All heavy atoms as an XYZ file, in Angstrom:
821
protein
N      95.101    104.220     92.682
C      95.604    104.722     93.945
C      95.552    103.606     94.978
O      94.537    103.429     95.649
C      94.786    105.941     94.425
O      93.401    105.623     94.371
C      95.040    107.162     93.596
N      96.635    102.856     95.091
C      96.663    101.783     96.092
C      96.516    102.393     97.479
O      97.150    103.408     97.786
C      98.033    101.150     95.898
C      98.861    102.218     95.269
C      97.922    103.025     94.431
N      95.668    101.796     98.294
C      95.363    102.370     99.603
C      95.620    101.361    100.703
O      95.074    100.260    100.682
C      93.898    102.847     99.644
O      93.678    103.745     98.553
C      93.581    103.547    100.950
N      96.423    101.736    101.654
C      96.732    100.914    102.814
C      95.495    100.829    103.701
O      94.838    101.841    103.956
C      97.905    101.548    103.561
C      98.550    100.790    104.694
C      99.215     99.513    104.182
C      99.582    101.686    105.376
N      95.171     99.653    104.178
C      93.982     99.468    105.024
C      94.025    100.384    106.241
O      92.998    100.948    106.646
C      93.867     98.007    105.451
N      95.200    100.568    106.818
C      95.344    101.446    107.979
C      94.971    102.886    107.629
O      94.390    103.612    108.436
C      96.769    101.387    108.530
C      97.084    100.127    109.304
C      97.506     98.947    108.430
O      97.308     98.990    107.202
O      98.020     97.970    108.992
N      95.322    103.319    106.413
C      94.973    104.669    105.980
C      93.467    104.812    105.777
O      92.880    105.834    106.144
C      95.704    105.023    104.680
C      97.193    105.250    104.884
O      97.617    105.495    106.032
O      97.928    105.183    103.886
N      92.857    103.802    105.207
C      91.406    103.826    105.025
C      90.706    103.896    106.381
O      89.793    104.699    106.585
C      90.940    102.597    104.249
C      89.446    102.485    103.987
C      88.920    103.691    103.228
C      89.152    101.204    103.221
N      91.159    103.095    107.333
C      90.579    103.115    108.681
C      90.782    104.488    109.326
O      89.851    105.035    109.944
C      91.200    102.023    109.543
N      91.966    105.054    109.189
C      92.249    106.375    109.747
C      91.345    107.429    109.116
O      90.808    108.292    109.815
C      93.721    106.747    109.536
C      94.110    108.130    109.996
C      94.107    108.292    111.501
O      94.031    107.325    112.246
N      94.184    109.519    111.971
N      91.159    107.359    107.807
C      90.280    108.310    107.128
C      88.848    108.214    107.630
O      88.200    109.241    107.883
N      88.356    107.009    107.799
C      86.995    106.813    108.323
C      86.889    107.346    109.741
O      85.901    107.999    110.109
C      86.617    105.326    108.273
S      86.423    104.682    106.605
N      87.919    107.095    110.564
C      87.925    107.607    111.929
C      87.902    109.128    111.944
O      87.178    109.747    112.731
C      89.145    107.081    112.683
C      89.159    107.524    114.110
C      88.551    106.915    115.173
C      89.796    108.686    114.636
N      88.778    107.635    116.319
C      89.535    108.737    116.023
C      90.567    109.700    114.056
C      90.013    109.743    116.836
C      91.050    110.711    114.884
C      90.775    110.731    116.251
N      88.691    109.753    111.060
C      88.730    111.210    110.994
C      87.377    111.793    110.603
O      86.954    112.816    111.143
C      89.814    111.672    110.019
C      91.249    111.519    110.506
C      92.238    111.710    109.355
C      91.544    112.495    111.636
N      86.698    111.149    109.647
C      85.365    111.604    109.254
C      84.437    111.571    110.465
O      83.714    112.534    110.740
C      84.797    110.751    108.091
C      83.318    111.027    107.877
C      85.579    111.013    106.805
N      84.460    110.475    111.212
C      83.594    110.337    112.392
C      84.000    111.326    113.485
O      83.141    111.982    114.089
C      83.656    108.902    112.923
N      85.297    111.448    113.738
C      85.776    112.332    114.799
C      85.437    113.791    114.525
O      85.152    114.556    115.450
C      87.286    112.167    114.976
N      85.445    114.183    113.258
C      85.104    115.554    112.883
C      83.598    115.731    112.660
O      83.162    116.833    112.336
C      85.859    115.957    111.613
C      87.300    116.270    111.836
N      88.280    115.299    111.847
C      87.933    117.441    112.074
C      89.449    115.858    112.054
N      89.268    117.155    112.206
N      82.856    114.629    112.816
C      81.419    114.654    112.513
C      81.183    115.307    111.158
O      80.288    116.134    110.978
C      80.643    115.357    113.627
C      80.751    114.639    114.964
C      79.964    115.296    116.082
O      79.230    116.276    115.826
O      80.088    114.816    117.227
N      82.021    114.922    110.222
C      81.998    115.502    108.881
C      80.813    114.967    108.087
O      80.369    113.839    108.293
C      83.306    115.175    108.160
N      80.333    115.772    107.208
C      79.267    115.327    106.307
C      79.692    115.639    104.879
O      80.587    116.444    104.643
C      77.942    116.019    106.645
O      78.069    117.420    106.470
N      79.064    114.970    103.957
C      79.426    115.152    102.561
C      80.274    114.000    102.074
O      80.370    112.960    102.723
N      80.899    114.216    100.957
C      81.707    113.170    100.326
C      83.183    113.473    100.544
O      83.656    114.573    100.269
C      81.404    113.080     98.814
C      79.948    112.663     98.614
C      82.367    112.104     98.124
C      79.479    112.715     97.188
N      83.899    112.478    101.062
C      85.338    112.570    101.246
C      85.971    111.384    100.535
O      85.590    110.246    100.767
C      85.716    112.518    102.735
C      85.355    113.782    103.470
C      84.078    113.967    103.982
C      86.282    114.796    103.626
C      83.734    115.132    104.642
C      85.956    115.965    104.290
C      84.676    116.127    104.791
O      84.343    117.294    105.445
N      86.919    111.675     99.673
C      87.671    110.605     99.020
C      88.830    110.229     99.933
O      89.644    111.078    100.305
C      88.188    111.045     97.654
C      87.092    111.353     96.685
N      86.270    110.375     96.189
C      86.674    112.517     96.139
C      85.397    110.921     95.363
N      85.611    112.222     95.327
N      88.877    108.967    100.311
C      89.916    108.461    101.197
C      90.701    107.401    100.428
O      90.179    106.338    100.102
C      89.315    107.840    102.483
C      88.435    108.852    103.227
C      90.399    107.276    103.373
C      89.169    110.046    103.787
N      91.931    107.713    100.114
C      92.800    106.777     99.400
C      94.228    107.270     99.556
O      94.490    108.224    100.281
C      92.415    106.706     97.919
O      92.770    107.912     97.255
N      95.109    106.644     98.836
C      96.484    107.121     98.778
C      96.510    108.417     97.974
O      95.570    108.735     97.251
C      97.351    106.069     98.093
O      98.635    106.584     97.819
N      97.579    109.138     98.087
C      97.727    110.335     97.261
C      98.511    110.030     95.982
O      98.649    110.883     95.125
C      98.429    111.442     98.046
O      99.696    111.008     98.471
N      99.007    108.799     95.870
C      99.812    108.415     94.707
C      98.980    107.653     93.679
O      98.246    106.739     94.028
C     100.968    107.514     95.135
C     101.982    108.193     96.026
C     103.025    107.212     96.499
O     102.717    106.416     97.400
O     104.143    107.245     95.952
N      99.129    108.025     92.439
C      98.477    107.332     91.338
C      99.541    106.461     90.669
O     100.455    106.963     90.032
C      97.907    108.344     90.345
C      97.123    107.814     89.174
C      95.883    107.063     89.650
C      96.704    108.967     88.268
N      99.441    105.137     90.888
C     100.457    104.207     90.398
C      99.825    103.120     89.537
O      98.713    102.673     89.820
C     101.174    103.535     91.578
C     101.906    104.445     92.552
C     102.369    103.651     93.761
C     103.072    105.130     91.878
N     100.556    102.669     88.547
C     100.119    101.531     87.749
C     100.516    100.248     88.478
O     101.426    100.273     89.329
C     100.792    101.534     86.360
O     102.197    101.327     86.534
C     100.532    102.837     85.613
N      99.886     99.120     88.145
C     100.338     97.854     88.735
C     101.826     97.600     88.475
O     102.533     97.083     89.338
C      99.455     96.809     88.051
C      98.204     97.555     87.710
C      98.679     98.950     87.331
N     102.303     98.004     87.309
C     103.725     97.850     86.986
C     104.591     98.655     87.950
O     105.586     98.143     88.483
C     103.973     98.296     85.538
C     105.418     98.256     85.114
C     106.046     97.054     84.830
C     106.153     99.431     84.998
C     107.373     97.011     84.445
C     107.484     99.402     84.605
C     108.085     98.193     84.336
O     109.411     98.156     83.946
N     104.222     99.907     88.192
C     104.990    100.741     89.113
C     104.969    100.165     90.529
O     105.990    100.170     91.226
C     104.444    102.172     89.126
C     104.699    102.928     87.839
C     103.917    104.222     87.777
O     102.748    104.289     88.161
N     104.564    105.274     87.288
N     103.819     99.650     90.939
C     103.722     99.047     92.267
C     104.625     97.825     92.366
O     105.348     97.651     93.357
C     102.274     98.679     92.584
C     101.388     99.883     92.810
S      99.708     99.462     93.323
C      99.038     98.730     91.847
N     104.590     96.973     91.346
C     105.428     95.771     91.356
C     106.906     96.137     91.405
O     107.684     95.515     92.132
C     105.122     94.911     90.129
N     107.295     97.161     90.657
C     108.694     97.590     90.660
C     109.112     98.099     92.038
O     110.211     97.794     92.510
C     108.925     98.691     89.605
C     108.766     98.266     88.160
C     109.927     97.485     87.642
N     111.179     98.182     87.814
C     111.993     98.548     86.844
N     111.677     98.285     85.599
N     113.124     99.156     87.097
N     108.238     98.855     92.700
C     108.572     99.371     94.029
C     108.679     98.251     95.054
O     109.557     98.273     95.917
C     107.541    100.403     94.477
C     107.698    101.740     93.788
C     106.861    102.829     94.434
O     106.691    102.855     95.654
N     106.338    103.723     93.619
N     107.797     97.259     94.959
C     107.867     96.112     95.872
C     109.173     95.354     95.644
O     109.884     95.022     96.593
C     106.644     95.183     95.696
C     106.843     93.874     96.453
C     105.371     95.880     96.158
N     109.499     95.105     94.380
C     110.742     94.393     94.065
C     111.955     95.177     94.555
O     112.887     94.597     95.127
C     110.833     94.145     92.563
N     111.932     96.479     94.360
C     113.055     97.313     94.819
C     113.188     97.253     96.345
O     114.282     97.084     96.868
C     112.839     98.763     94.378
C     113.936     99.700     94.822
C     113.660    101.152     94.455
O     112.724    101.425     93.676
O     114.388    102.010     94.974
N     112.071     97.352     97.044
C     112.103     97.343     98.507
C     112.707     96.047     99.044
O     113.505     96.063     99.978
C     110.701     97.546     99.081
C     110.701     97.607    100.587
C     110.914     98.815    101.234
C     110.540     96.466    101.364
C     110.959     98.884    102.620
C     110.581     96.526    102.744
C     110.791     97.737    103.365
O     110.841     97.795    104.734
N     112.319     94.926     98.448
C     112.778     93.622     98.931
C     114.017     93.113     98.197
O     114.393     91.951     98.344
C     111.646     92.595     98.838
C     110.539     92.848     99.821
C     109.335     93.372     99.398
C     110.710     92.585    101.175
C     108.299     93.615    100.311
C     109.698     92.825    102.085
C     108.487     93.347    101.648
N     114.650     93.981     97.412
C     115.857     93.626     96.653
C     115.639     92.412     95.759
O     116.451     91.488     95.727
C     117.048     93.398     97.596
C     117.442     94.659     98.329
O     117.534     95.726     97.722
N     117.648     94.554     99.625
N     114.518     92.397     95.062
C     114.195     91.323     94.136
C     114.565     91.743     92.720
O     114.717     92.930     92.427
C     112.703     90.987     94.224
C     112.210     90.572     95.615
C     110.691     90.452     95.626
C     112.862     89.274     96.057
N     114.677     90.789     91.821
C     115.062     91.040     90.437
C     113.931     91.738     89.685
O     112.938     91.116     89.315
C     115.416     89.712     89.757
C     115.914     89.892     88.334
O     115.971     91.047     87.838
O     116.244     88.868     87.713
N     114.084     93.037     89.456
C     113.069     93.796     88.740
C     112.984     93.411     87.265
O     111.980     93.680     86.605
C     113.336     95.300     88.871
C     113.200     95.798     90.292
C     113.432     97.280     90.405
O     112.992     98.045     89.567
N     114.133     97.696     91.452
N     114.009     92.765     86.773
C     114.009     92.311     85.387
C     112.969     91.235     85.112
O     112.626     90.975     83.959
N     112.463     90.598     86.156
C     111.435     89.569     85.992
C     110.035     90.173     85.818
O     109.093     89.467     85.477
C     111.428     88.635     87.204
C     112.708     87.834     87.432
C     112.630     87.067     88.745
C     112.955     86.890     86.263
N     109.915     91.467     86.039
C     108.619     92.139     85.944
C     108.444     92.659     84.522
O     109.303     93.373     84.002
C     108.524     93.302     86.954
C     108.728     92.777     88.369
C     107.186     94.023     86.816
C     108.904     93.861     89.413
N     107.355     92.274     83.904
C     107.093     92.680     82.528
C     105.980     93.726     82.496
O     104.950     93.575     83.135
C     106.663     91.480     81.692
C     107.717     90.417     81.562
C     107.213     89.239     80.749
O     106.155     89.287     80.149
N     107.989     88.172     80.743
N     106.210     94.758     81.718
C     105.184     95.782     81.507
C     104.166     95.221     80.508
O     104.550     94.661     79.479
C     105.805     97.061     80.957
C     104.818     98.199     80.805
C     105.473     99.406     80.166
N     106.568     99.925     80.937
C     106.483    100.978     81.752
N     105.344    101.606     81.882
N     107.530    101.394     82.424
N     102.888     95.340     80.830
C     101.820     94.880     79.941
C     100.781     95.987     79.811
O     100.788     96.955     80.568
C     101.152     93.586     80.471
C     102.146     92.441     80.521
C     100.539     93.810     81.832
N      99.877     95.822     78.868
C      98.793     96.798     78.748
C      97.482     96.164     79.207
O      97.437     94.990     79.585
C      98.684     97.347     77.323
C      98.351     96.286     76.295
O      97.738     95.260     76.653
O      98.684     96.490     75.117
N      96.417     96.928     79.191
C      95.135     96.491     79.734
C      94.574     95.263     79.025
O      93.795     94.512     79.617
C      94.125     97.631     79.670
N      94.979     95.013     77.793
C      94.448     93.856     77.066
C      94.886     92.534     77.695
O      94.292     91.491     77.431
C      94.867     93.907     75.594
O      96.272     93.749     75.482
N      95.907     92.565     78.517
C      96.399     91.368     79.202
C      95.410     90.870     80.253
O      95.327     89.686     80.521
C      97.749     91.674     79.876
O      98.640     92.173     78.889
C      98.347     90.442     80.513
N      94.667     91.795     80.851
C      93.760     91.462     81.937
C      92.367     91.179     81.395
O      91.863     91.908     80.553
C      93.705     92.605     82.954
C      95.053     92.953     83.498
C      95.746     94.056     83.034
C      95.647     92.159     84.468
C      96.998     94.375     83.535
C      96.894     92.461     84.972
C      97.567     93.572     84.502
N      91.762     90.121     81.889
C      90.416     89.770     81.447
C      89.410     90.281     82.468
O      89.272     89.728     83.553
C      90.270     88.244     81.282
O      90.631     87.614     82.513
C      91.181     87.718     80.188
N      88.759     91.364     82.118
C      87.726     91.955     82.952
C      86.499     92.191     82.084
O      86.630     92.621     80.936
C      88.192     93.284     83.547
C      89.392     93.155     84.452
C      89.834     94.516     84.971
O      89.458     95.550     84.464
N      90.650     94.501     86.008
N      85.319     91.920     82.620
C      84.123     92.095     81.806
C      83.869     93.544     81.403
O      83.378     93.804     80.311
C      82.993     91.570     82.691
C      83.545     91.465     84.061
C      85.031     91.392     83.936
N      84.222     94.502     82.241
C      83.977     95.909     81.936
C      85.271     96.588     81.496
O      86.346     96.275     81.993
C      83.418     96.613     83.166
N      85.148     97.505     80.571
C      86.312     98.296     80.161
C      86.644     99.279     81.268
O      85.768     99.809     81.934
C      86.008     99.042     78.870
C      85.871     98.082     77.685
C      85.741     98.838     76.418
N      86.898     99.734     76.307
C      87.145    100.493     75.263
N      86.339    100.493     74.246
N      88.188    101.284     75.237
N      87.914     99.509     81.476
C      88.379    100.414     82.520
C      89.135    101.583     81.891
O      89.820    101.412     80.885
C      89.322     99.690     83.492
C      88.739     98.450     84.128
C      87.793     98.822     85.261
N      87.428     97.646     86.034
C      86.199     97.157     86.094
N      85.230     97.724     85.438
N      85.942     96.095     86.817
N      89.049    102.751     82.512
C      89.858    103.875     82.028
C      91.344    103.569     82.211
O      91.714    102.784     83.092
C      89.444    105.050     82.917
C      88.314    104.586     83.751
C      88.209    103.101     83.627
N      92.160    104.189     81.415
C      93.602    103.943     81.485
C      94.182    104.354     82.839
O      95.039    103.674     83.382
C      94.317    104.689     80.361
N      93.734    105.475     83.381
C      94.235    105.943     84.679
C      93.066    106.530     85.464
O      92.337    107.362     84.953
C      95.329    106.984     84.510
C      96.510    106.367     83.780
C      97.823    107.032     83.822
N      98.391    107.598     84.990
C      99.310    107.031     85.744
N      99.700    105.807     85.494
N      99.850    107.669     86.743
N      92.937    106.095     86.685
C      91.881    106.631     87.548
C      92.440    106.850     88.941
O      93.410    106.211     89.335
C      90.675    105.680     87.656
O      91.119    104.437     88.209
C      90.034    105.425     86.308
N      91.823    107.727     89.663
C      92.248    107.976     91.025
C      91.351    109.019     91.666
O      90.509    109.627     91.005
N      91.520    109.191     92.951
C      90.735    110.156     93.702
C      91.535    111.435     93.936
O      92.756    111.407     94.063
C      90.351    109.596     95.077
C      89.333    108.502     95.021
C      89.637    107.249     95.509
C      88.067    108.724     94.510
C      88.698    106.235     95.492
C      87.122    107.720     94.479
C      87.442    106.472     94.967
N      90.826    112.536     94.061
C      91.412    113.780     94.533
C      91.076    113.848     96.018
O      89.898    113.908     96.389
C      90.841    114.992     93.768
C      91.205    114.883     92.290
C      91.358    116.296     94.375
C      90.520    115.911     91.398
N      92.097    113.795     96.862
C      91.871    113.691     98.307
C      92.113    115.013     99.036
O      92.179    115.052    100.258
C      92.725    112.565     98.919
C      94.219    112.852     98.782
C      92.374    111.220     98.297
C      95.097    111.907     99.584
N      92.198    116.095     98.286
C      92.495    117.401     98.870
C      91.529    117.778     99.982
O      91.942    118.294    101.029
C      92.477    118.484     97.775
O      93.334    118.066     96.709
C      92.947    119.822     98.306
N      90.231    117.537     99.794
C      89.236    117.893    100.808
C      89.516    117.164    102.123
O      89.499    117.774    103.197
C      87.832    117.562    100.302
C      86.728    117.919    101.260
C      85.362    117.570    100.660
C      84.235    117.776    101.637
N      82.926    117.365    101.067
N      89.791    115.877    102.061
C      90.086    115.107    103.267
C      91.377    115.593    103.920
O      91.483    115.652    105.143
C      90.175    113.616    102.955
N      92.353    115.945    103.112
C      93.614    116.435    103.657
C      93.422    117.783    104.354
O      93.907    117.982    105.465
C      94.658    116.568    102.540
C      95.126    115.231    102.001
C      96.015    115.385    100.786
O      95.712    116.151     99.868
N      97.113    114.638    100.773
N      92.712    118.692    103.705
C      92.556    120.039    104.248
C      91.570    120.107    105.405
O      91.819    120.775    106.399
C      92.130    121.006    103.138
C      93.209    121.233    102.115
C      92.754    122.107    100.955
O      91.578    122.405    100.792
N      93.703    122.519    100.130
N      90.446    119.413    105.286
C      89.409    119.537    106.301
C      89.554    118.552    107.452
O      89.108    118.828    108.561
C      88.028    119.389    105.656
C      87.701    120.512    104.710
C      86.309    120.394    104.110
O      85.499    119.573    104.504
N      86.029    121.236    103.121
N      90.154    117.406    107.197
C      90.255    116.375    108.235
C      91.684    116.155    108.741
O      91.884    115.470    109.735
C      89.720    115.032    107.701
C      88.312    115.026    107.132
C      87.978    113.657    106.549
C      87.297    115.445    108.188
N      92.653    116.687    108.023
C      94.046    116.421    108.383
C      94.498    115.036    107.965
O      95.443    114.485    108.529
N      93.830    114.462    106.973
C      94.149    113.110    106.496
C      95.515    113.103    105.814
O      95.772    113.908    104.927
C      93.056    112.648    105.531
C      93.311    111.318    104.889
C      93.355    110.149    105.640
C      93.497    111.210    103.519
C      93.582    108.920    105.049
C      93.714    109.984    102.919
C      93.766    108.851    103.686
O      93.991    107.628    103.092
N      96.388    112.213    106.247
C      97.738    112.094    105.684
C      98.055    110.621    105.445
O      98.547    109.927    106.335
C      98.778    112.680    106.646
C      98.592    114.156    106.962
C      98.943    115.049    105.769
N      98.731    116.454    106.069
C      97.640    117.136    105.754
N      96.638    116.547    105.146
N      97.535    118.418    106.045
N      97.781    110.130    104.244
C      98.062    108.718    103.975
C      99.558    108.454    103.820
O     100.343    109.350    103.520
C      97.338    108.471    102.649
C      97.334    109.805    101.975
C      97.215    110.817    103.091
N      99.927    107.201    104.056
C     101.303    106.767    103.834
C     101.607    106.778    102.335
O     100.713    106.605    101.508
C     101.497    105.326    104.321
C     101.395    105.165    105.800
N     100.188    105.070    106.471
C     102.361    105.080    106.749
C     100.422    104.923    107.760
N     101.723    104.922    107.964
N     102.863    106.905    101.994
C     103.268    106.680    100.606
C     103.211    105.173    100.349
O     103.160    104.369    101.293
C     104.689    107.193    100.372
O     105.632    106.373    101.049
N     103.241    104.783     99.106
C     103.222    103.358     98.785
C     104.435    102.668     99.405
O     104.322    101.600     99.988
C     103.185    103.154     97.267
C     103.015    101.716     96.872
C     101.807    101.069     97.050
C     104.068    101.004     96.321
C     101.640     99.736     96.696
C     103.917     99.675     95.955
C     102.700     99.041     96.139
N     105.588    103.299     99.315
C     106.811    102.713     99.887
C     106.693    102.579    101.403
O     107.120    101.573    101.975
C     108.029    103.544     99.502
C     109.328    102.923     99.981
C     110.524    103.569     99.311
N     111.757    102.999     99.791
C     112.297    101.858     99.378
N     111.695    101.150     98.455
N     113.433    101.421     99.869
N     106.126    103.575    102.071
C     105.918    103.484    103.515
C     104.962    102.333    103.842
O     105.145    101.635    104.834
C     105.345    104.788    104.063
C     106.317    105.937    104.059
C     105.628    107.258    104.365
O     104.452    107.465    104.076
N     106.389    108.186    104.950
N     103.954    102.141    103.005
C     103.012    101.038    103.200
C     103.688     99.689    103.068
O     103.411     98.776    103.850
N     104.587     99.564    102.094
C     105.340     98.314    101.935
C     106.145     98.041    103.204
O     106.151     96.926    103.729
C     106.289     98.377    100.719
C     105.510     98.518     99.415
C     107.189     97.146    100.667
C     106.384     98.875     98.218
N     106.809     99.069    103.706
C     107.633     98.912    104.909
C     106.774     98.513    106.107
O     107.163     97.637    106.889
C     108.384    100.208    105.201
N     105.604     99.114    106.237
C     104.709     98.783    107.347
C     104.229     97.334    107.245
O     104.254     96.593    108.233
C     103.519     99.736    107.375
C     102.496     99.517    108.481
C     103.136     99.634    109.858
C     101.359    100.508    108.346
N     103.829     96.917    106.055
C     103.385     95.535    105.869
C     104.521     94.545    106.116
O     104.309     93.486    106.714
C     102.802     95.346    104.470
C     101.484     96.078    104.206
C     101.077     95.938    102.749
C     100.398     95.575    105.124
N     105.723     94.904    105.678
C     106.880     94.029    105.918
C     107.144     93.903    107.416
O     107.403     92.802    107.920
C     108.115     94.578    105.200
N     107.033     95.018    108.120
C     107.225     95.012    109.576
C     106.151     94.158    110.254
O     106.450     93.380    111.154
C     107.175     96.444    110.097
C     107.358     96.569    111.586
C     107.200     98.017    112.039
O     106.707     98.879    111.315
N     107.632     98.281    113.255
N     104.908     94.297    109.811
C     103.813     93.504    110.383
C     104.023     92.017    110.113
O     103.796     91.187    110.988
C     102.474     93.970    109.821
C     102.058     95.331    110.296
C     100.843     95.870    109.555
O     100.399     95.319    108.552
N     100.300     96.973    110.052
N     104.457     91.678    108.901
C     104.686     90.281    108.554
C     105.826     89.705    109.385
O     105.753     88.561    109.848
C     105.001     90.149    107.062
N     106.866     90.493    109.587
C     107.992     90.038    110.399
C     107.560     89.820    111.842
O     107.897     88.824    112.461
C     109.116     91.060    110.351
C     110.362     90.639    111.092
C     111.456     91.674    110.976
O     111.919     91.899    109.852
O     111.829     92.249    112.016
N     106.770     90.721    112.371
C     106.268     90.581    113.737
C     105.335     89.408    113.877
O     105.365     88.679    114.872
N     104.521     89.171    112.842
C     103.593     88.029    112.863
C     104.329     86.710    112.819
O     103.956     85.757    113.485
N     105.434     86.681    112.061
C     106.213     85.438    111.960
C     106.840     85.091    113.303
O     106.971     83.931    113.652
C     107.280     85.586    110.881
N     107.229     86.102    114.070
C     107.847     85.865    115.366
C     106.817     85.365    116.387
O     107.172     84.696    117.329
C     108.488     87.155    115.870
C     109.705     87.580    115.102
C     110.261     88.881    115.630
C     111.463     89.340    114.821
N     111.970     90.621    115.294
N     105.567     85.729    116.180
C     104.524     85.360    117.134
C     103.849     84.039    116.825
O     102.978     83.626    117.553
C     103.464     86.473    117.193
C     104.028     87.773    117.734
O     104.917     87.765    118.581
N     103.542     88.886    117.240
N     104.244     83.383    115.733
C     103.596     82.129    115.353
C     104.095     80.999    116.205
O     105.180     80.888    116.626
C     103.841     81.822    113.850
C     103.328     80.457    113.495
C     103.194     82.895    113.008
């Protein structure tokens, strides 16, 4: 579940603002593979998606074994705090906008 830093900050703020206690999972609501994320980034920026290769976990060298798919259930944060994370595509657009604005200010 790729999570936009702004969404994580918003989730933390909501927990504090509601004086919430307990465990709240704060992340994106989308469960995406690195391949899916790369394809969405390429699509957004009109890049050649044919250059992206699908691989399996054996390609990555990590000391610990990882589950094939993992993610958080964020229902509690959504229902109790009003947490509404951006979609991955919305996050790409926001980062692109920030990068464009940063380039103008350099």
